N, C-alpha and C positions, 0 to 999 in steps of 0.2 A: 588378688594375691599380694604377696609381700612387696612386689615391685611398686604397687600403688603408693606405698608409704613415702616414696622419694620423688614421685612425680607430683609437682605442685599444681594444684588446680587453681587457676586464677578466677576469682569470683567477681562479684559486683564491686563497685568503687569502695564501699564501706563494709567491713566485716564486723558484726557485733557478736560478742561471746556472752551468752546468757539470755534466758527467756523470762526473767523475773520483772519486777517493776521497772528497774533501770533499763535493762536491755530492750524490753518490749517498747517502752516509751521512746527510746532512741530510734528504733526502727520506724515507728509510726511517724515521728516528727522529721526524720530524714526523708521519708517518702513524701511528706507534705512539702518539703523543699525540692522535690523532684530529683532526689539523689538515689541512685540504685544501691540497694542494701541486701546483704545476706545475713541471716541470723542463725547462729548455731546454738542449739539447746540440747541438753541431755534428756529432757522430757518433752513429750509432745503436747503438753498443756501448760497454760499460764495459771498459777495457783494464787488465789486471793487470800494470802496469809491472814490479813486482819479479821476476816470473817470465819476463819477456820476454828475460832474459839468455840463455835456452836456445834461442831461435829461431835465432841465428846459427850455432850448432853442431848444428842439426837434432835437438836432443834433445826439443824440443816443436814442434808445429805452431802457426803463427800463430793459427789458429781456436781452439786449445785455451785461449788466454789472453784471448779476447774473450768477454764475456758480453752477450747481447742485451738492450739497454735496454728494448725492448718487453716482453720476458718479465719483466724486473724491475719494470716499471711495473704489469703485471697482478698479480704476486705481492703487491706492497706497496700498490697502489691509488693511485699518484700519476699525474697527467696528464703525458704526455710530448710535447714538441714538438721536432722536429728542425729547427733554424734557426740562422742565424749571427748572433750579437749584433754590432751595428755601433756603437750609441751607448747610453751609460748616462746618463740625465739625472735625477738623484735630486731635483733642485729641483722637477721637474714629475711626479715619481714615474712615469716612463715609460722603457721599454726599446725602442729601435728595432732591429729585426732585419731581415734581408734580405727576408723574406716579409711581415712584419707588424709592428705596434707594439703593445706590451703594457703594461698598467698593473699595479700591485700594491698590497697593503696592507703586506706585509713583503717585503724583498728580501734574498736571501742570495747574495753574490758569491763564486763558487767556480770561477773560470775558469782557474786555473793562472797560469803566468807566461809572459813572453816569453823571448827568449834574447839573451845578449850578442852584439854583432855583431863579427865578426873578418874581416879581409881574406881572401878565398879560401875562405870557409867551404863554398862549393859543392863543393870538392874533398874534403870529409869527409862522414861519416855519423855520426849520434848514436843511441845506444840509448835516449836519453831524449827524442827528438824526436817526429816523426810516428810513430805506431805502425807503419805500413807500412815505415818505414826499417829495422826489424829484419829484414825479408825481404831488403832490398837488401844489408844487411851479410852475411847468409847467402850471398847470390849471389857477393859479392866474395871471401869466404873459400873458397867452393866452387871458384871459378875458380883461385885460387892453389893449392889442393890438387890440382886437375887438372894444373896446370903442374908441381907437385911441389916447388917451393921458392919463397921470397920473403921480403920484409921487411914486417913488419906493425907499425905504430905505433898505440898507443892512449893516450889521455890525457883530461884535463879542464881547464877553465879556471876563473878566479876572477872575482869582481865586487868591485872595491875599495870600492864604495859600500855593499855589503850582503853579508856572507859567509854568510848563513843558507841561501842557495839555491844552494849549490855541490854538485853531485852527483858525488862521486868514486867511491863504492862500486860502482856498476854498471860503471864503466870497469875497475876491478880485477877484478870478477867475470867480465866477458866475456874479458878477457885470460887469466885463469887457466883458463877453460873452453876457450878456443882452444888454449892450451898442452896441456891434457889431451886434446883431440880429436886434435891432431897426434901426440901421444905414442902414443895408441891406434893410430893409422894407421902408426906406425913411421917417420914422416918429420920428427919434431920437430927433428932435427939439421940439416935442410935449410932451416930457417927462422930468421930473426933477429927476435926480438920485443923491442920497446922501449916502455917506459912513459914518458910525458912529462907534465909539469905546470909551470906558471910559478912556483909557490910553492916555497920551500926544502924544506918538509916536508909534502908532500901527505898528507892523512889525519891531520894533527896533532890535529884536533878529537876524534878517537877516544881521545886520551890517549897518553902516552909508551910505555906497554907495548905498545899496538897498533902504534905506529910501529916499534918494534924488531922485532916479529913480522913486519910487512910486509917489512922489510929482509931478514929471514931467508928469507922466501918468495921474493923476487926472486932472491936469491943461489942458493937451492936449485934454482929452476926455470930458472936461466940467462936471466933477463929483464933486459935492459939498462935503465938509468935515465937520463933527462935532466930534472933538476929545477933550479928556481931561476932560469930565464931567461925573460924575457917573450917571448911568441909574437908575431912581427911579421906573418906571413901563412902561409897554407896554399897549397901548390902541388900540381899533379897528382901529383908524385912525391916529396912530402915536406913537412916543416915547417921554416920559417925562423925563427930566434930573433933576439933584439935585437943580438947580436954578429955577425949575418949568418952564423952557423954554421947548417948544415942537417942535419936528420935525414932521411935518405933512406928512402922508404917506398913500397911498391907499393899499400898500402891504409892509409888513416888513419881511425881512428875517434876522434871528438872530441866531448866533452860540454861545450858552452858553459855557463857559469853562468847561472842564471835572472836575469831582469831584468823590469821592469814590463811587463805585457801591454799591447799598443798601444791596445786599446779602453779599458782602464782609465786609461792615461796621458792619453787625450783626453777623459776623463769629468770630472764635477765632484766626484769623490771626493777627499778629502784624502790626499795621498801622501807617502811619505818620498822621499829624493833618488834612490833606486833605482827608484822608480815602484811601490812596494807600498803597499797601503791602510793608513792609520793606524787602529788599533783599540785599544780598551781590553781589560782582562782578559776581559771577557764577549764579546769579538769584535764589540762594537758599534762602528760607524763614527762617529768623533767629528766631527760636522759643524761647519764654520766659517761657516755661514750666520748672519746677524745675530741673528734671533730665536732664543731658547733653545727647542729642541723640547720638546713635552710628553713625548714618548717617542722613543726611538731606534727606527727601523724598518728600518734598513739594517745588515747584518752582512757581514763579510768573513772567509773561512776558507781554510785550506790555503795553497797557494803564492801566492795573490793577496794575502794579508795580510802586513803588516810584523810579523814576529815579534819580540817584545821578549824580553830575557833575556840569559843569559851569552854571552860571545864565541863559545863553541863550539856554540851552538844550531844546530839543523839542521832544515830543513823535510823531514818524512818523512810517509808515508801514515798512520802511526798517530797522529801529532800532528794531522794534518788531520781524522782521524776523531773524536778527542777534541773538537776545536773544533766539529765538526758536531753531535755529541751534545749538547754544552753549549748550542749555539744553539737546538736543538729544545726543550731544557728551559727556556731563558730566554724563548723566544717564548710557550710554554705558560704560564709564570709571568705574563708581561705580560698575556696574555689573561684570566687569572684575577684580575688585579689584585694579585698577590702581589709582594713585593719580593725574594723569594729569587732568587739568580743563581748560576750556576756559571762559574768562571774556568778558563782553560787554562794559566796560567803555572806552576802548581805541577806540571803534568804534563810539563814540558819535559825530555826525555831523548833520548838517541840509542839506538836499539835496532835492530840488524840482524843477520841471519844472512848472512855474506858467503860466497858459494858459490864453490867452486873446481872443480866438476865431479866431483871424486873425494872431496870432503869439504867442510867449511865451518868457519868460525870465528864464534863468537857474540860480538858486540860490544855492550857496554853502557856508557853514559856518563851520569852525572848530576852534580849539584853536588858530590858527594863524591869524584869521580874516575872513572877509566874502567877497564874490564877487557876483555880479549879472551881467549876460551877456545877452544882448538882442538877441533874435533869431527870426527875422521876420519869415514869414509864416512857415518855416521849423520846428520851435519849436512846433507849433501846430500839425504838422504831426508826429513829434517824440513822442509827448505825446499820440496821437491816436495809434501809432504803439506799444507803451509800453502797452497800454490796451489790444491789441490783443495778444501781447507776454505773458502778465500776465495770461490771460485766457488759452491759448493753451499750455504754458509750464507747468502750473499746472495740466492740463488734460493729460500731457504726450504725446501730439501730436507733440511737437517740443522739442529739447534738451534745457536744462536750461543753461543759461550763468552763470558761477560761480559768486556768490555774488549778482545776480540780482533776 
């Protein structure tokens, strides 16, 4: 009943909010340090977002990229609670959820991000949104294949307040995979594919070489481009830009940039102007309460955190996992009274295998510059293999490769 709301349930030593790349990795590595952990997630599965790009083209089934969190909690020995976080009140060290209220000794915030709001967003679907949206995208594409022709538009948006949480890669990947699917079916010439983005040079953070190569890709695959115009709204049959020009489309896939999560925005956590949590290099949340804390006991990692670093920095799963492993190390150090800490900033890089359905390109960027290496068919198999590795290593069925 309602009385539950105010009775605080004291859980394990560390409470982790979120069951994505950051949260799950934090729980796994805290358990390796023999620290008791409770993980609260609003879904009962861990979703392997990077390989969800193949759900729309029916190359993998939705179930294949979900890993049961219950099974993961058994393998690693963390407590799992499926509940929806509603309020974070760090001043009172309590987390209010839909079913109950929880207390903690240490808190790790790993709830991901919200999405930028655009007019008419309901006329689009995103491959980076709700996991089940990938199935809806598949249904839309299947419908058009049945008809035998159509106009498909795919793109992504920006966040002027914080560029680190812009997800362009998956939009490119889904577009290339759909191109490949239509080609295999022998109907590619009956479709008009257009890629759109409000920035002049989408993908610029990957470095100039990568940009040139993307251009070549678009040219070679006959994918049209609409770049450099602000998106005003999405309609049922297309995208309207600031000069009122319209890109006609029978189906629009759009990935809005990340923005502060609504629960985090309404919390007492210190935030940057985009609504991400201010942290130091050790992922500790810098509190602005009057008294100086004896120790920091709140951490933020992954998409929830405000990433410091170069302009081209990008929030990715592997950076989230580095942050998570550091937090496990840092909490263990605090527990032992050691002053050793691990920081994330020196690990900032962009690393992705951008898949095209019939091959891939390896993209890497660090402070020394960027490179993009084409990997014909083998690249596609590599990314497939990584998906298998991700699932099975997390379930403890195969050993983990350090750092992966």
